[in-house]
N, C-alpha and C positions, 0 to 999 in steps of 0.2 A: 504494500500500500504506500503510495507516494504522499509525502507530507508537503502541504503548500508552503512555499517560502515567502518571506517578506522582503520587500525591496529595502535596502539600507540607505538609499540615497534620498535626501530630503530636498524639497523645492526651496531654493534660496530666493527670497524676494528681491526685486530690483531696488536699487537705492532710490530714495525719494529726492527729487530735485526741488529745492526750495529757491524761489526767485529772490533776487537781491532786495527788491522793494519790501518783501515780507520781513527781512531782517531789519530794515530801516523802520518799518512800522512798529515792530516789537521794541526797538530802541526808543522811539518816540513815546510809546505807551509807558515804558518803564521810567523815562524821564518825567513824564506827566505825573505818574504815581509818586515819584520821589518828591516832586515839588508840592504836590497836594498833601502828602502824608508826613514828610520829614523835614523839608527845608525850613530852617529857622535862621537864615542868614548865611548859610554855607556857600550857596551859589549866587544868591541874590543880595542886593544891597539892602540896608535896613528899611528904606522906604518901600522898595519893591516887595520885600518879604512881608511887610505890614499890609500892603495892599492885597497880596495873595492870601494872607491869613484872613483878612476880613471878607474877601470874596468866597473863600472856601470854608469859612468857619462852621456853618451848620452841617456841611457835608462831612467835615472831619469828625464832628461829634456823632453824626449818624453812623459813621464807619467804626466808631469806638476808639478814635485816636485822640488822646488828650492833647490839648494845645495850650493850656495855661494851668 
């Protein structure tokens, strides 16, 4: 009686090509999140950071980020 054999080769998926604009979009999104959540004058001047803080104040609290 013949025993069925299994194939030992596995299908290798093709590499995923990610366009350059997708990397740029991710970088912009991460920068926006940093400014919204963390920047307290590290990248922006005091007046700019104050403006960003006031504009995003409620959103920061809604996300659970303490800002004062």
